[in-house]
PyMOL CGO cylinders between C-alpha atoms (Angstrom):
from pymol import cmd
from pymol.cgo import CYLINDER

trace = [
    CYLINDER, 91.70, 138.33, 84.18, 93.58, 136.88, 81.19, 0.3, 1, 1, 1, 1, 1, 1,
    CYLINDER, 93.58, 136.88, 81.19, 96.62, 134.76, 81.94, 0.3, 1, 1, 1, 1, 1, 1,
    CYLINDER, 96.62, 134.76, 81.94, 99.79, 134.40, 79.87, 0.3, 1, 1, 1, 1, 1, 1,
    CYLINDER, 99.79, 134.40, 79.87, 99.87, 131.03, 78.11, 0.3, 1, 1, 1, 1, 1, 1,
    CYLINDER, 99.87, 131.03, 78.11, 102.82, 128.75, 78.79, 0.3, 1, 1, 1, 1, 1, 1,
    CYLINDER, 102.82, 128.75, 78.79, 105.44, 129.00, 76.06, 0.3, 1, 1, 1, 1, 1, 1,
    CYLINDER, 105.44, 129.00, 76.06, 106.06, 125.24, 75.97, 0.3, 1, 1, 1, 1, 1, 1,
    CYLINDER, 106.06, 125.24, 75.97, 103.71, 122.30, 76.65, 0.3, 1, 1, 1, 1, 1, 1,
    CYLINDER, 103.71, 122.30, 76.65, 103.73, 121.34, 80.33, 0.3, 1, 1, 1, 1, 1, 1,
    CYLINDER, 103.73, 121.34, 80.33, 101.47, 119.65, 82.83, 0.3, 1, 1, 1, 1, 1, 1,
    CYLINDER, 101.47, 119.65, 82.83, 101.66, 118.54, 86.46, 0.3, 1, 1, 1, 1, 1, 1,
    CYLINDER, 101.66, 118.54, 86.46, 101.85, 114.84, 87.30, 0.3, 1, 1, 1, 1, 1, 1,
    CYLINDER, 101.85, 114.84, 87.30, 98.50, 114.98, 89.10, 0.3, 1, 1, 1, 1, 1, 1,
    CYLINDER, 98.50, 114.98, 89.10, 96.77, 116.77, 86.22, 0.3, 1, 1, 1, 1, 1, 1,
    CYLINDER, 96.77, 116.77, 86.22, 98.19, 114.23, 83.77, 0.3, 1, 1, 1, 1, 1, 1,
    CYLINDER, 98.19, 114.23, 83.77, 96.88, 111.37, 85.92, 0.3, 1, 1, 1, 1, 1, 1,
    CYLINDER, 96.88, 111.37, 85.92, 93.48, 113.08, 86.07, 0.3, 1, 1, 1, 1, 1, 1,
    CYLINDER, 93.48, 113.08, 86.07, 93.57, 113.64, 82.30, 0.3, 1, 1, 1, 1, 1, 1,
    CYLINDER, 93.57, 113.64, 82.30, 94.13, 109.91, 81.72, 0.3, 1, 1, 1, 1, 1, 1,
    CYLINDER, 94.13, 109.91, 81.72, 90.93, 108.94, 83.56, 0.3, 1, 1, 1, 1, 1, 1,
    CYLINDER, 90.93, 108.94, 83.56, 88.68, 111.84, 82.47, 0.3, 1, 1, 1, 1, 1, 1,
    CYLINDER, 88.68, 111.84, 82.47, 85.98, 112.36, 79.86, 0.3, 1, 1, 1, 1, 1, 1,
    CYLINDER, 85.98, 112.36, 79.86, 86.80, 114.20, 76.62, 0.3, 1, 1, 1, 1, 1, 1,
    CYLINDER, 86.80, 114.20, 76.62, 85.17, 117.37, 77.94, 0.3, 1, 1, 1, 1, 1, 1,
    CYLINDER, 85.17, 117.37, 77.94, 87.18, 117.24, 81.15, 0.3, 1, 1, 1, 1, 1, 1,
    CYLINDER, 87.18, 117.24, 81.15, 90.37, 116.58, 79.19, 0.3, 1, 1, 1, 1, 1, 1,
    CYLINDER, 90.37, 116.58, 79.19, 89.91, 119.84, 77.28, 0.3, 1, 1, 1, 1, 1, 1,
    CYLINDER, 89.91, 119.84, 77.28, 89.44, 121.72, 80.57, 0.3, 1, 1, 1, 1, 1, 1,
    CYLINDER, 89.44, 121.72, 80.57, 92.64, 120.20, 81.98, 0.3, 1, 1, 1, 1, 1, 1,
    CYLINDER, 92.64, 120.20, 81.98, 94.61, 121.18, 78.87, 0.3, 1, 1, 1, 1, 1, 1,
    CYLINDER, 94.61, 121.18, 78.87, 93.28, 124.75, 79.06, 0.3, 1, 1, 1, 1, 1, 1,
    CYLINDER, 93.28, 124.75, 79.06, 94.12, 124.95, 82.74, 0.3, 1, 1, 1, 1, 1, 1,
    CYLINDER, 94.12, 124.95, 82.74, 97.67, 123.73, 82.09, 0.3, 1, 1, 1, 1, 1, 1,
    CYLINDER, 97.67, 123.73, 82.09, 98.17, 126.16, 79.19, 0.3, 1, 1, 1, 1, 1, 1,
    CYLINDER, 98.17, 126.16, 79.19, 96.69, 129.14, 81.02, 0.3, 1, 1, 1, 1, 1, 1,
    CYLINDER, 96.69, 129.14, 81.02, 97.52, 128.50, 84.71, 0.3, 1, 1, 1, 1, 1, 1,
    CYLINDER, 97.52, 128.50, 84.71, 96.03, 130.89, 87.23, 0.3, 1, 1, 1, 1, 1, 1,
    CYLINDER, 96.03, 130.89, 87.23, 98.08, 132.04, 90.22, 0.3, 1, 1, 1, 1, 1, 1,
    CYLINDER, 98.08, 132.04, 90.22, 97.22, 129.90, 93.23, 0.3, 1, 1, 1, 1, 1, 1,
    CYLINDER, 97.22, 129.90, 93.23, 96.28, 131.77, 96.43, 0.3, 1, 1, 1, 1, 1, 1,
    CYLINDER, 96.28, 131.77, 96.43, 98.25, 129.10, 98.30, 0.3, 1, 1, 1, 1, 1, 1,
    CYLINDER, 98.25, 129.10, 98.30, 99.70, 125.63, 97.76, 0.3, 1, 1, 1, 1, 1, 1,
    CYLINDER, 99.70, 125.63, 97.76, 97.72, 123.04, 99.66, 0.3, 1, 1, 1, 1, 1, 1,
    CYLINDER, 97.72, 123.04, 99.66, 99.67, 120.82, 102.10, 0.3, 1, 1, 1, 1, 1, 1,
    CYLINDER, 99.67, 120.82, 102.10, 102.94, 122.60, 101.32, 0.3, 1, 1, 1, 1, 1, 1,
    CYLINDER, 102.94, 122.60, 101.32, 103.93, 122.88, 104.99, 0.3, 1, 1, 1, 1, 1, 1,
    CYLINDER, 103.93, 122.88, 104.99, 103.02, 119.33, 105.99, 0.3, 1, 1, 1, 1, 1, 1,
    CYLINDER, 103.02, 119.33, 105.99, 105.24, 117.55, 103.43, 0.3, 1, 1, 1, 1, 1, 1,
    CYLINDER, 105.24, 117.55, 103.43, 108.57, 118.23, 105.19, 0.3, 1, 1, 1, 1, 1, 1,
    CYLINDER, 108.57, 118.23, 105.19, 107.29, 116.67, 108.42, 0.3, 1, 1, 1, 1, 1, 1,
    CYLINDER, 107.29, 116.67, 108.42, 106.05, 113.56, 106.61, 0.3, 1, 1, 1, 1, 1, 1,
    CYLINDER, 106.05, 113.56, 106.61, 109.32, 113.20, 104.71, 0.3, 1, 1, 1, 1, 1, 1,
    CYLINDER, 109.32, 113.20, 104.71, 111.33, 113.65, 107.91, 0.3, 1, 1, 1, 1, 1, 1,
    CYLINDER, 111.33, 113.65, 107.91, 109.27, 110.95, 109.63, 0.3, 1, 1, 1, 1, 1, 1,
    CYLINDER, 109.27, 110.95, 109.63, 109.41, 108.42, 106.77, 0.3, 1, 1, 1, 1, 1, 1,
    CYLINDER, 109.41, 108.42, 106.77, 113.12, 108.91, 106.04, 0.3, 1, 1, 1, 1, 1, 1,
    CYLINDER, 113.12, 108.91, 106.04, 113.99, 108.08, 109.66, 0.3, 1, 1, 1, 1, 1, 1,
    CYLINDER, 113.99, 108.08, 109.66, 114.69, 104.34, 109.89, 0.3, 1, 1, 1, 1, 1, 1,
    CYLINDER, 114.69, 104.34, 109.89, 113.45, 104.35, 113.48, 0.3, 1, 1, 1, 1, 1, 1,
    CYLINDER, 113.45, 104.35, 113.48, 110.27, 106.18, 112.39, 0.3, 1, 1, 1, 1, 1, 1,
    CYLINDER, 110.27, 106.18, 112.39, 110.40, 108.55, 115.33, 0.3, 1, 1, 1, 1, 1, 1,
    CYLINDER, 110.40, 108.55, 115.33, 107.03, 110.30, 115.50, 0.3, 1, 1, 1, 1, 1, 1,
    CYLINDER, 107.03, 110.30, 115.50, 108.43, 113.55, 116.95, 0.3, 1, 1, 1, 1, 1, 1,
    CYLINDER, 108.43, 113.55, 116.95, 108.37, 115.37, 113.56, 0.3, 1, 1, 1, 1, 1, 1,
    CYLINDER, 108.37, 115.37, 113.56, 104.67, 114.53, 113.25, 0.3, 1, 1, 1, 1, 1, 1,
    CYLINDER, 104.67, 114.53, 113.25, 103.93, 115.61, 116.82, 0.3, 1, 1, 1, 1, 1, 1,
    CYLINDER, 103.93, 115.61, 116.82, 105.79, 118.90, 116.39, 0.3, 1, 1, 1, 1, 1, 1,
    CYLINDER, 105.79, 118.90, 116.39, 104.01, 119.53, 113.11, 0.3, 1, 1, 1, 1, 1, 1,
    CYLINDER, 104.01, 119.53, 113.11, 100.61, 118.85, 114.66, 0.3, 1, 1, 1, 1, 1, 1,
    CYLINDER, 100.61, 118.85, 114.66, 101.31, 121.36, 117.45, 0.3, 1, 1, 1, 1, 1, 1,
    CYLINDER, 101.31, 121.36, 117.45, 102.23, 123.92, 114.79, 0.3, 1, 1, 1, 1, 1, 1,
    CYLINDER, 102.23, 123.92, 114.79, 99.07, 123.31, 112.76, 0.3, 1, 1, 1, 1, 1, 1,
    CYLINDER, 99.07, 123.31, 112.76, 96.83, 123.40, 115.84, 0.3, 1, 1, 1, 1, 1, 1,
    CYLINDER, 96.83, 123.40, 115.84, 98.14, 126.88, 116.62, 0.3, 1, 1, 1, 1, 1, 1,
    CYLINDER, 98.14, 126.88, 116.62, 97.65, 127.95, 113.00, 0.3, 1, 1, 1, 1, 1, 1,
    CYLINDER, 97.65, 127.95, 113.00, 94.13, 126.50, 112.89, 0.3, 1, 1, 1, 1, 1, 1,
    CYLINDER, 94.13, 126.50, 112.89, 93.11, 128.46, 115.96, 0.3, 1, 1, 1, 1, 1, 1,
    CYLINDER, 93.11, 128.46, 115.96, 94.79, 131.72, 114.94, 0.3, 1, 1, 1, 1, 1, 1,
    CYLINDER, 94.79, 131.72, 114.94, 91.90, 134.05, 114.05, 0.3, 1, 1, 1, 1, 1, 1,
    CYLINDER, 91.90, 134.05, 114.05, 94.30, 136.61, 112.57, 0.3, 1, 1, 1, 1, 1, 1,
    CYLINDER, 94.30, 136.61, 112.57, 94.94, 134.24, 109.64, 0.3, 1, 1, 1, 1, 1, 1,
    CYLINDER, 94.94, 134.24, 109.64, 92.75, 133.86, 106.59, 0.3, 1, 1, 1, 1, 1, 1,
    CYLINDER, 92.75, 133.86, 106.59, 90.21, 131.03, 106.20, 0.3, 1, 1, 1, 1, 1, 1,
    CYLINDER, 90.21, 131.03, 106.20, 92.24, 129.20, 103.51, 0.3, 1, 1, 1, 1, 1, 1,
    CYLINDER, 92.24, 129.20, 103.51, 95.34, 128.97, 105.68, 0.3, 1, 1, 1, 1, 1, 1,
    CYLINDER, 95.34, 128.97, 105.68, 93.35, 127.84, 108.72, 0.3, 1, 1, 1, 1, 1, 1,
    CYLINDER, 93.35, 127.84, 108.72, 91.47, 125.25, 106.68, 0.3, 1, 1, 1, 1, 1, 1,
    CYLINDER, 91.47, 125.25, 106.68, 94.77, 123.97, 105.28, 0.3, 1, 1, 1, 1, 1, 1,
    CYLINDER, 94.77, 123.97, 105.28, 96.06, 123.61, 108.83, 0.3, 1, 1, 1, 1, 1, 1,
    CYLINDER, 96.06, 123.61, 108.83, 93.03, 121.55, 109.82, 0.3, 1, 1, 1, 1, 1, 1,
    CYLINDER, 93.03, 121.55, 109.82, 93.38, 119.32, 106.75, 0.3, 1, 1, 1, 1, 1, 1,
    CYLINDER, 93.38, 119.32, 106.75, 97.11, 118.97, 107.41, 0.3, 1, 1, 1, 1, 1, 1,
    CYLINDER, 97.11, 118.97, 107.41, 96.40, 117.59, 110.88, 0.3, 1, 1, 1, 1, 1, 1,
    CYLINDER, 96.40, 117.59, 110.88, 94.18, 114.95, 109.28, 0.3, 1, 1, 1, 1, 1, 1,
    CYLINDER, 94.18, 114.95, 109.28, 97.01, 114.09, 106.91, 0.3, 1, 1, 1, 1, 1, 1,
    CYLINDER, 97.01, 114.09, 106.91, 99.44, 113.64, 109.81, 0.3, 1, 1, 1, 1, 1, 1,
    CYLINDER, 99.44, 113.64, 109.81, 97.04, 111.21, 111.47, 0.3, 1, 1, 1, 1, 1, 1,
    CYLINDER, 97.04, 111.21, 111.47, 96.58, 109.33, 108.19, 0.3, 1, 1, 1, 1, 1, 1,
    CYLINDER, 96.58, 109.33, 108.19, 100.33, 108.87, 107.77, 0.3, 1, 1, 1, 1, 1, 1,
    CYLINDER, 100.33, 108.87, 107.77, 100.62, 107.44, 111.28, 0.3, 1, 1, 1, 1, 1, 1,
    CYLINDER, 100.62, 107.44, 111.28, 97.82, 104.98, 110.51, 0.3, 1, 1, 1, 1, 1, 1,
    CYLINDER, 97.82, 104.98, 110.51, 99.84, 103.73, 107.50, 0.3, 1, 1, 1, 1, 1, 1,
    CYLINDER, 99.84, 103.73, 107.50, 102.82, 102.72, 109.66, 0.3, 1, 1, 1, 1, 1, 1,
    CYLINDER, 102.82, 102.72, 109.66, 102.38, 98.98, 109.02, 0.3, 1, 1, 1, 1, 1, 1,
    CYLINDER, 102.38, 98.98, 109.02, 102.01, 99.44, 105.26, 0.3, 1, 1, 1, 1, 1, 1,
    CYLINDER, 102.01, 99.44, 105.26, 105.14, 101.54, 105.00, 0.3, 1, 1, 1, 1, 1, 1,
    CYLINDER, 105.14, 101.54, 105.00, 107.40, 99.86, 107.56, 0.3, 1, 1, 1, 1, 1, 1,
    CYLINDER, 107.40, 99.86, 107.56, 109.10, 97.58, 105.01, 0.3, 1, 1, 1, 1, 1, 1,
    CYLINDER, 109.10, 97.58, 105.01, 110.31, 100.50, 102.87, 0.3, 1, 1, 1, 1, 1, 1,
    CYLINDER, 110.31, 100.50, 102.87, 113.55, 102.39, 103.34, 0.3, 1, 1, 1, 1, 1, 1,
    CYLINDER, 113.55, 102.39, 103.34, 112.94, 106.01, 102.41, 0.3, 1, 1, 1, 1, 1, 1,
    CYLINDER, 112.94, 106.01, 102.41, 115.57, 108.67, 101.78, 0.3, 1, 1, 1, 1, 1, 1,
    CYLINDER, 115.57, 108.67, 101.78, 115.11, 112.42, 101.47, 0.3, 1, 1, 1, 1, 1, 1,
    CYLINDER, 115.11, 112.42, 101.47, 115.06, 113.67, 97.88, 0.3, 1, 1, 1, 1, 1, 1,
    CYLINDER, 115.06, 113.67, 97.88, 116.45, 117.05, 96.73, 0.3, 1, 1, 1, 1, 1, 1,
    CYLINDER, 116.45, 117.05, 96.73, 114.04, 119.95, 96.47, 0.3, 1, 1, 1, 1, 1, 1,
    CYLINDER, 114.04, 119.95, 96.47, 115.05, 120.71, 92.88, 0.3, 1, 1, 1, 1, 1, 1,
    CYLINDER, 115.05, 120.71, 92.88, 114.70, 117.90, 90.35, 0.3, 1, 1, 1, 1, 1, 1,
    CYLINDER, 114.70, 117.90, 90.35, 114.70, 117.88, 86.54, 0.3, 1, 1, 1, 1, 1, 1,
    CYLINDER, 114.70, 117.88, 86.54, 111.35, 117.81, 84.74, 0.3, 1, 1, 1, 1, 1, 1,
    CYLINDER, 111.35, 117.81, 84.74, 110.28, 114.65, 82.96, 0.3, 1, 1, 1, 1, 1, 1,
    CYLINDER, 110.28, 114.65, 82.96, 109.93, 115.18, 79.21, 0.3, 1, 1, 1, 1, 1, 1,
    CYLINDER, 109.93, 115.18, 79.21, 107.57, 112.88, 77.31, 0.3, 1, 1, 1, 1, 1, 1,
    CYLINDER, 107.57, 112.88, 77.31, 106.78, 113.50, 73.63, 0.3, 1, 1, 1, 1, 1, 1,
    CYLINDER, 106.78, 113.50, 73.63, 107.88, 117.10, 73.99, 0.3, 1, 1, 1, 1, 1, 1,
    CYLINDER, 107.88, 117.10, 73.99, 105.66, 117.75, 77.02, 0.3, 1, 1, 1, 1, 1, 1,
    CYLINDER, 105.66, 117.75, 77.02, 107.24, 118.86, 80.28, 0.3, 1, 1, 1, 1, 1, 1,
    CYLINDER, 107.24, 118.86, 80.28, 105.74, 116.92, 83.19, 0.3, 1, 1, 1, 1, 1, 1,
    CYLINDER, 105.74, 116.92, 83.19, 106.26, 118.19, 86.72, 0.3, 1, 1, 1, 1, 1, 1,
    CYLINDER, 106.26, 118.19, 86.72, 107.10, 114.99, 88.60, 0.3, 1, 1, 1, 1, 1, 1,
    CYLINDER, 107.10, 114.99, 88.60, 108.89, 115.52, 91.88, 0.3, 1, 1, 1, 1, 1, 1,
    CYLINDER, 108.89, 115.52, 91.88, 109.89, 112.62, 94.07, 0.3, 1, 1, 1, 1, 1, 1,
    CYLINDER, 109.89, 112.62, 94.07, 109.09, 113.49, 97.68, 0.3, 1, 1, 1, 1, 1, 1,
    CYLINDER, 109.09, 113.49, 97.68, 111.33, 110.64, 98.75, 0.3, 1, 1, 1, 1, 1, 1,
    CYLINDER, 111.33, 110.64, 98.75, 113.68, 108.12, 97.18, 0.3, 1, 1, 1, 1, 1, 1,
    CYLINDER, 113.68, 108.12, 97.18, 113.03, 104.48, 98.07, 0.3, 1, 1, 1, 1, 1, 1,
    CYLINDER, 113.03, 104.48, 98.07, 115.99, 102.13, 98.52, 0.3, 1, 1, 1, 1, 1, 1,
    CYLINDER, 115.99, 102.13, 98.52, 115.95, 98.34, 98.40, 0.3, 1, 1, 1, 1, 1, 1,
    CYLINDER, 115.95, 98.34, 98.40, 117.84, 95.24, 97.41, 0.3, 1, 1, 1, 1, 1, 1,
    CYLINDER, 117.84, 95.24, 97.41, 116.88, 92.10, 95.55, 0.3, 1, 1, 1, 1, 1, 1,
    CYLINDER, 116.88, 92.10, 95.55, 119.21, 89.15, 94.89, 0.3, 1, 1, 1, 1, 1, 1,
    CYLINDER, 119.21, 89.15, 94.89, 122.25, 91.27, 95.88, 0.3, 1, 1, 1, 1, 1, 1,
    CYLINDER, 122.25, 91.27, 95.88, 121.22, 93.97, 93.35, 0.3, 1, 1, 1, 1, 1, 1,
    CYLINDER, 121.22, 93.97, 93.35, 120.85, 97.40, 94.94, 0.3, 1, 1, 1, 1, 1, 1,
    CYLINDER, 120.85, 97.40, 94.94, 117.68, 99.12, 93.71, 0.3, 1, 1, 1, 1, 1, 1,
    CYLINDER, 117.68, 99.12, 93.71, 116.12, 102.56, 93.83, 0.3, 1, 1, 1, 1, 1, 1,
    CYLINDER, 116.12, 102.56, 93.83, 112.65, 104.00, 93.38, 0.3, 1, 1, 1, 1, 1, 1,
    CYLINDER, 112.65, 104.00, 93.38, 110.71, 107.16, 94.14, 0.3, 1, 1, 1, 1, 1, 1,
    CYLINDER, 110.71, 107.16, 94.14, 107.68, 107.95, 96.28, 0.3, 1, 1, 1, 1, 1, 1,
    CYLINDER, 107.68, 107.95, 96.28, 105.20, 110.69, 95.43, 0.3, 1, 1, 1, 1, 1, 1,
    CYLINDER, 105.20, 110.69, 95.43, 102.90, 111.81, 98.25, 0.3, 1, 1, 1, 1, 1, 1,
    CYLINDER, 102.90, 111.81, 98.25, 99.40, 112.42, 96.98, 0.3, 1, 1, 1, 1, 1, 1,
    CYLINDER, 99.40, 112.42, 96.98, 97.16, 114.57, 99.16, 0.3, 1, 1, 1, 1, 1, 1,
    CYLINDER, 97.16, 114.57, 99.16, 93.59, 114.38, 97.90, 0.3, 1, 1, 1, 1, 1, 1,
    CYLINDER, 93.59, 114.38, 97.90, 90.35, 115.62, 99.41, 0.3, 1, 1, 1, 1, 1, 1,
    CYLINDER, 90.35, 115.62, 99.41, 88.18, 113.18, 97.47, 0.3, 1, 1, 1, 1, 1, 1,
    CYLINDER, 88.18, 113.18, 97.47, 86.26, 111.28, 100.16, 0.3, 1, 1, 1, 1, 1, 1,
    CYLINDER, 86.26, 111.28, 100.16, 83.86, 109.43, 97.85, 0.3, 1, 1, 1, 1, 1, 1,
    CYLINDER, 83.86, 109.43, 97.85, 83.75, 105.72, 98.65, 0.3, 1, 1, 1, 1, 1, 1,
    CYLINDER, 83.75, 105.72, 98.65, 81.81, 104.42, 95.65, 0.3, 1, 1, 1, 1, 1, 1,
    CYLINDER, 81.81, 104.42, 95.65, 83.36, 101.60, 93.63, 0.3, 1, 1, 1, 1, 1, 1,
    CYLINDER, 83.36, 101.60, 93.63, 83.82, 103.98, 90.71, 0.3, 1, 1, 1, 1, 1, 1,
    CYLINDER, 83.82, 103.98, 90.71, 85.62, 106.55, 92.88, 0.3, 1, 1, 1, 1, 1, 1,
    CYLINDER, 85.62, 106.55, 92.88, 87.91, 103.89, 94.36, 0.3, 1, 1, 1, 1, 1, 1,
    CYLINDER, 87.91, 103.89, 94.36, 88.73, 102.52, 90.90, 0.3, 1, 1, 1, 1, 1, 1,
    CYLINDER, 88.73, 102.52, 90.90, 89.50, 106.03, 89.63, 0.3, 1, 1, 1, 1, 1, 1,
    CYLINDER, 89.50, 106.03, 89.63, 91.79, 106.77, 92.58, 0.3, 1, 1, 1, 1, 1, 1,
    CYLINDER, 91.79, 106.77, 92.58, 93.60, 103.47, 92.02, 0.3, 1, 1, 1, 1, 1, 1,
    CYLINDER, 93.60, 103.47, 92.02, 94.10, 104.13, 88.31, 0.3, 1, 1, 1, 1, 1, 1,
    CYLINDER, 94.10, 104.13, 88.31, 95.39, 107.63, 89.01, 0.3, 1, 1, 1, 1, 1, 1,
    CYLINDER, 95.39, 107.63, 89.01, 97.72, 106.23, 91.68, 0.3, 1, 1, 1, 1, 1, 1,
    CYLINDER, 97.72, 106.23, 91.68, 99.14, 103.68, 89.26, 0.3, 1, 1, 1, 1, 1, 1,
    CYLINDER, 99.14, 103.68, 89.26, 99.68, 106.36, 86.61, 0.3, 1, 1, 1, 1, 1, 1,
    CYLINDER, 99.68, 106.36, 86.61, 101.55, 108.60, 89.07, 0.3, 1, 1, 1, 1, 1, 1,
    CYLINDER, 101.55, 108.60, 89.07, 103.66, 105.62, 90.22, 0.3, 1, 1, 1, 1, 1, 1,
    CYLINDER, 103.66, 105.62, 90.22, 104.51, 104.79, 86.60, 0.3, 1, 1, 1, 1, 1, 1,
    CYLINDER, 104.51, 104.79, 86.60, 105.56, 108.39, 85.94, 0.3, 1, 1, 1, 1, 1, 1,
    CYLINDER, 105.56, 108.39, 85.94, 107.69, 108.25, 89.10, 0.3, 1, 1, 1, 1, 1, 1,
    CYLINDER, 107.69, 108.25, 89.10, 109.38, 105.15, 87.62, 0.3, 1, 1, 1, 1, 1, 1,
    CYLINDER, 109.38, 105.15, 87.62, 110.15, 107.03, 84.39, 0.3, 1, 1, 1, 1, 1, 1,
    CYLINDER, 110.15, 107.03, 84.39, 111.40, 109.99, 86.43, 0.3, 1, 1, 1, 1, 1, 1,
    CYLINDER, 111.40, 109.99, 86.43, 113.86, 107.75, 88.30, 0.3, 1, 1, 1, 1, 1, 1,
    CYLINDER, 113.86, 107.75, 88.30, 115.11, 106.17, 85.09, 0.3, 1, 1, 1, 1, 1, 1,
    CYLINDER, 115.11, 106.17, 85.09, 115.61, 109.44, 83.21, 0.3, 1, 1, 1, 1, 1, 1,
    CYLINDER, 115.61, 109.44, 83.21, 116.36, 112.03, 85.90, 0.3, 1, 1, 1, 1, 1, 1,
    CYLINDER, 116.36, 112.03, 85.90, 117.85, 110.36, 88.98, 0.3, 1, 1, 1, 1, 1, 1,
    CYLINDER, 117.85, 110.36, 88.98, 121.56, 109.54, 88.57, 0.3, 1, 1, 1, 1, 1, 1,
    CYLINDER, 121.56, 109.54, 88.57, 122.35, 106.51, 90.71, 0.3, 1, 1, 1, 1, 1, 1,
    CYLINDER, 122.35, 106.51, 90.71, 124.46, 103.36, 90.73, 0.3, 1, 1, 1, 1, 1, 1,
    CYLINDER, 124.46, 103.36, 90.73, 121.32, 101.55, 91.84, 0.3, 1, 1, 1, 1, 1, 1,
    CYLINDER, 121.32, 101.55, 91.84, 118.93, 99.85, 89.44, 0.3, 1, 1, 1, 1, 1, 1,
    CYLINDER, 118.93, 99.85, 89.44, 115.47, 101.47, 89.06, 0.3, 1, 1, 1, 1, 1, 1,
    CYLINDER, 115.47, 101.47, 89.06, 112.79, 99.10, 90.34, 0.3, 1, 1, 1, 1, 1, 1,
    CYLINDER, 112.79, 99.10, 90.34, 109.05, 99.25, 89.66, 0.3, 1, 1, 1, 1, 1, 1,
    CYLINDER, 109.05, 99.25, 89.66, 108.22, 97.86, 93.09, 0.3, 1, 1, 1, 1, 1, 1,
    CYLINDER, 108.22, 97.86, 93.09, 109.98, 100.81, 94.72, 0.3, 1, 1, 1, 1, 1, 1,
    CYLINDER, 109.98, 100.81, 94.72, 108.25, 103.48, 92.61, 0.3, 1, 1, 1, 1, 1, 1,
    CYLINDER, 108.25, 103.48, 92.61, 105.02, 104.43, 94.30, 0.3, 1, 1, 1, 1, 1, 1,
    CYLINDER, 105.02, 104.43, 94.30, 102.21, 106.86, 94.77, 0.3, 1, 1, 1, 1, 1, 1,
    CYLINDER, 102.21, 106.86, 94.77, 101.17, 107.17, 98.42, 0.3, 1, 1, 1, 1, 1, 1,
    CYLINDER, 101.17, 107.17, 98.42, 97.53, 108.21, 98.70, 0.3, 1, 1, 1, 1, 1, 1,
    CYLINDER, 97.53, 108.21, 98.70, 97.80, 109.52, 102.23, 0.3, 1, 1, 1, 1, 1, 1,
    CYLINDER, 97.80, 109.52, 102.23, 94.19, 110.33, 103.11, 0.3, 1, 1, 1, 1, 1, 1,
    CYLINDER, 94.19, 110.33, 103.11, 92.93, 106.97, 101.86, 0.3, 1, 1, 1, 1, 1, 1,
    CYLINDER, 92.93, 106.97, 101.86, 95.80, 104.94, 103.33, 0.3, 1, 1, 1, 1, 1, 1,
    CYLINDER, 95.80, 104.94, 103.33, 96.77, 103.27, 100.06, 0.3, 1, 1, 1, 1, 1, 1,
    CYLINDER, 96.77, 103.27, 100.06, 100.10, 102.62, 98.34, 0.3, 1, 1, 1, 1, 1, 1,
    CYLINDER, 100.10, 102.62, 98.34, 100.16, 102.07, 94.57, 0.3, 1, 1, 1, 1, 1, 1,
    CYLINDER, 100.16, 102.07, 94.57, 103.38, 100.69, 93.08, 0.3, 1, 1, 1, 1, 1, 1,
    CYLINDER, 103.38, 100.69, 93.08, 104.30, 100.95, 89.41, 0.3, 1, 1, 1, 1, 1, 1,
    CYLINDER, 104.30, 100.95, 89.41, 103.04, 97.87, 87.53, 0.3, 1, 1, 1, 1, 1, 1,
]
cmd.load_cgo(trace, "trace")
């Protein structure tokens, strides 16, 4: 079925990161997909993000939000009245919850704060980029109060080749850099934007990439 093309150029932050590391043929496919988006049957990991954000934004890092979320997803996974996509998403969401808990040491030095659901789009060279900070990141250096943004990346790529790892890292750095631009242009704050506090959190692979 034909889809209505977008009236103005726009692309998601993840598709832009993928575009930057793809072959010419793949780049054309990404552009076509962004111009003629197809309705998604469901948004992957949509229901697990609030629990992760609630956990990370708590200075005490109380695990109750993760435990409650896991109970919810276990029930959804075992509910035969639901469709296979929803049940599979529930199973993958449980894996994500476990991955976040395993990153506790990596993330313990960061102070996260909940970000608003609605945020302005980032405009670069006339292209609207959908960058949404899942969390703001607060810090201080030499008495200067700083701010950054964290983007949670949920990926199902389990390849462990050197090429796959390098590609994931490059994409993570690109997303972190776009988060830095998003903070500078779209996040009003008395704090100074800081590269070290702008990050892409690759949850499944337990890696944090900060803007260079």
